[in-house]
N, C-alpha and C positions, 0 to 999 in steps of 0.2 A: 156684830158677830161676837160670840164667845170663843174661848180656846177650844171648847168641846165641839163647836161647829166645824172647826178646822180639823181637829185631831180625830174625831169619830168618822168624819167623811174620808180622811186619809186612811184610817184603819180599814174602812170598808174596801178601798182600792187594793190595799195590801192583801187582805184576806181573799178577795176575788182572784187575784193573781196566784196566790198560794194554792187555792182550790184547783186552778187550771193546771198547775204543775203536778199536784197530787193525782189529778184525773189521768194525766198521761202515764204516770207510774202504774195506776190501776189498770189502764187499758193494756199495757204491756204484760202485766202479770196475768190478767185474764186470758189473753191470747196464748201465752205459753202454757198455762194450765189446760186450756182447751186442746192445744196441740198434743200435749203429753197424755191427756186422758184418751184421746182418739187413738194414739199410738198403742195404748195398753187396754183397748176396749175388750180384748179377748184374753187378757192375762188373768187367769184364775188365781184367786187367793182366798184365804180364810177370812170371813167376816167375824167380828168379835163384838159381843155385847157384855158389859160389865168386865171387860178385859178377858172374857172367857170365850172359847170357841162357840160360834153360833152357826150360821149357814154360809155356804160359799158365796162369794161375790167376785167382782173383778177389780183390779187395781185402777182400771179406767173409770169405773163407777165411783170409786173413792175420790179420784181427782176431779171428776165431774162435779161432785158436791161442793168442793172448794171453789171451782170456777164459778159456779152459780152464786156462791156466797159473796165473792168479790165483785161479781156483776151487780148484786144488790147494793154493795158498798158504793159502787159507781153512781147508782141512781140516788142513793141517800146523799152522796156528796153534791150532786147537781142540785138537789132540793136545798141543802144547807147553803150552797153558794148563793142561791137566789135569796135566802133569808138574810145573809150578811151583806148583800149588795145594796145597802141602804145607808143613806147619809142624812144629815140635817143641817140646815142653816136657818135656825128658827129663833135664836136669841136666848136670853138668860133663863127663861122658864118655858120656852117653846111656844110663845104667843105671837111671834113675828112683830114685836113691838117696834122695831127699828128698820127691819128689812121685810118687804112683803113676800108672800109665799111664791109669787111668780118668779122672783129672783132665784129662790131656792130651786124651783122646778127647772129653770133654764140651766143653772150651773150643774145640777145633778144629772140632767139629761145629757149634757156634754161629756160628763164623766162616765156615763153608762150605768148610773145608779138611780134608784128610786127614793122618794122622800119617806122618812118615817111618818106614818099616817097620823099619829098623835104624839108628837115629840114632847119631852119635858125640857131638860137642857141637853140630854144625851140620847143616843140611840138605845133602845131597849136591849138589855143584856140577855134576855132569853134567846136572842138571835145567836150570840156568841156561844152560849151554853149549848144550843142545838148543834152548832158546828163541832164543838169539842166532844159532844156525845157521839156524833157520827164518826169522828176520828177514833174514839175509843172503841166503837163497835168494829171498825176496820182492824184495830189492834187485836180485838178478841178473835176475829177471824184469822188473823196472822198467827195468834197463839194456838188456835185449833189446828191449823196446818202444821205448825212447828211441833206440837205435842204428838201428832200422828207420826211425823218423821222420827222423833225421839223414841217413841215406843217401838216402831218397826225396825229401828237400828240397834235395839238391844241385842247383846251377843247371842242370847238363846233364840231370838227371832230372826234377826238379820235378813229382812226382806228388802230393805232399801238402805242406802248410805248417802249422806250428804257428801259433796265433793271434798276430796282430800288431796292437796297439792303435793307434788314431789318435794321432799325436804321439809314438809310441815311436820311439827311435833305435836302429838296428841297429849303427851304428858312428859314433864321434865324427869320423872322417875321411872316411868314404865314405857319403854320404847314400842310396845305392841299396840298402844292405845290409838283408836280413831274415835274421837268424841264428837258428838253432834253440836259443836260449839255455836254455830250460827243459829241453829234451831233454838238452842238454849237462850241465845241473845234476844231472839224475837220474843220468846216467852217473857223475858225481863222487860222488854220495851212495852209490851202490852200492859204491864202493871203501871208503868209511868203514864201511859195514855189514859187509863182509868182514873188515876189520880188527878190528871189535868181536867178531866170531865167533871169530877166532883168540885174542883175549884171553880169551874165555870158556873156550876149550879149555885154555888155560894155567892157568886157575884150578881145574881139576878135581882135580889131584893136590896134596893138602895133607899135611903131616907128621902121621902117626899120627891121633889123634882130631881134630886141627885145628891150624892156625896162622892167622895173619891176612894172609898174602901175597895173598889174594884180595880182601880188603875194600877196599883202596885202588883196585883195578882196577874193582870193581863200582860204586863210587860214581860213576865216570865212564861206563863202557860201558853199564850197564843203562838209566839214564835217557836217555842220549844216543841209544842205538840206538832206543829206543821213540819218542822225540821226532822224530828224524831220519826214521824210516820214516813216521811220521804225516804229517809235512810232505810227504814225497815222494809218498805216496799221494794227498794232496790235489792236488798239482801234476800228477800223472799224470792224475787225473780231469779237471782243467781242460784238459789237453792233448788228451785223447781227445774230450771233449765239444765242444771248439771247433775240432778239427782240420779244416783246409780240404783237401778232396779234389778232384782235378782228373781226372775220368774221361776227358776228351778227350785230356789229355796221356798218360794211361796207354795209351789206344788208339794214340796216335801212336808211343809208344815200342815198343809191340807190333808195329806195322807197320814201324817202322824196322829191325827185325831182318830184314826181307826174307823172312819166312817161315821163317827158321832155327829158330824155336821149335817148328816142327812136324816137325823131322827124324825124331823117333822114330816118329811116325805114318806118315811116308812110308816109312820102313824096314819097318814092319810091313805096310803095304799091298803092297809089293813081295813080301814073303814070302808073304802070302796069295794073291798072283797067281802063285805057283809058283816064285819065285826062291829060291835058297839064301840063308841069312842072311848068309853071307860075301860073296856077290856083291852082295846088296842093300846091305849096309853100305858096301862099297867105292864103289858108285855114289853113294849119298847123301852119303858123306863127301867125295868129289871135288867134288860140286856145292856142298856147304856150304863147303869150303875156298876155292873160287873166289869164292863170295859174300862170305866174310870179307875177301877181298883186293880187293873192290870191282869184280869183273868182271861183275856182273849180279845179278839177283834170284835167290834160291834156287829158286823154283818153275820159272822158265824154264830155268835151268841144269840142273836135274834132268830136265826134259822133253827136254833136248838130249842127255842121256846115252843111249848106244846101248841100244835095247830098252825104255826106260822108257815112252815114249809109247805103244808098242804094248801093253805090259803093263797100263798103268793108264788112259791117256787123261786129258784135261784135267779132266773132271768128277770122276772118281774121286780124282785128286790134289788138286783144290780141296777136295773134301769131307774128305779126310784132313788137310789143312792148316788147315781152319776152326778158329779158336781156340775157338769155343763147344763143339766136340766134346770138348775136353780137360777141361772142367768139367761135362759133362753128367751124369756119374755121381757127382758130389761131394755130391749131396743129403743123404746120411746124416750128413755132418758138420754141416750146418746143422740137421737134425732133432735131432741130439743137443744142439746149442746151444739150440734152442727149448725143449727139455725140461729144460734146466738151470735149477734154481731160483735 
């Protein structure tokens, strides 16, 4: 045996156990996101693209997207666990010169590991790079969740708020502050995880049958990445479980758009009434641009466009602009969420 036979096989056991701990964290986070998404399945809010008002959605649908993302992280972690559950007892250059392969097979089977199929002196480092990449993707999903909370907690939006304990200080100088500090921390942790993934990729290419350029890196990045993600997943669960949601503020922000979020429905309603798409788009856009400039509400400005009132009438336009109609067909998303284990 070489030292790598012992150390690489031991490392595999450590990483398998770490993956199992992280999987439990992910299970808990997915379950809580699923629960809160179903809680807010009918909580209407403004959807935004490019940071600008788009069409209505629900807060439940927002959270469902995050639940499915972390569910994918669970599946990626299971695959990465299998990739690192590999050991070797194959000798100095992987030729079994002093110990036969059946000894390796017997020992690894007892440990719950499989043999590296073509060993050198070490287990191939693309396996560890794969795990670090999976952890980095989970970090990116945490960042996506955290950025959503940070954006929605902005003072002028204030649709959600991360938990704020009694006696907690948001700022040493400004007593009014409630800052999304945990969401910001998750954003920073995602940057660390991406860096660890890059280090793992750098470790894949070793000289010939091995060198030790990887070992100093692994001593830092593998334990750190696992520990950092474990902490981040715990904090994300705390954030989601205790997240304060303000449906009335969501409704107010939706109404503040003056009906602009329904422009696509108004466009289609005019087309259905016999207008060409080009003429309908031009009329709806003129009304929308005037509404953007503060010249009135979108609904009334559109009705004032020549021919619109005759083509649609107030009742038909109001039905088209009703925020609830935009999410009426979104049931399959929540059905898929309910069916998710």
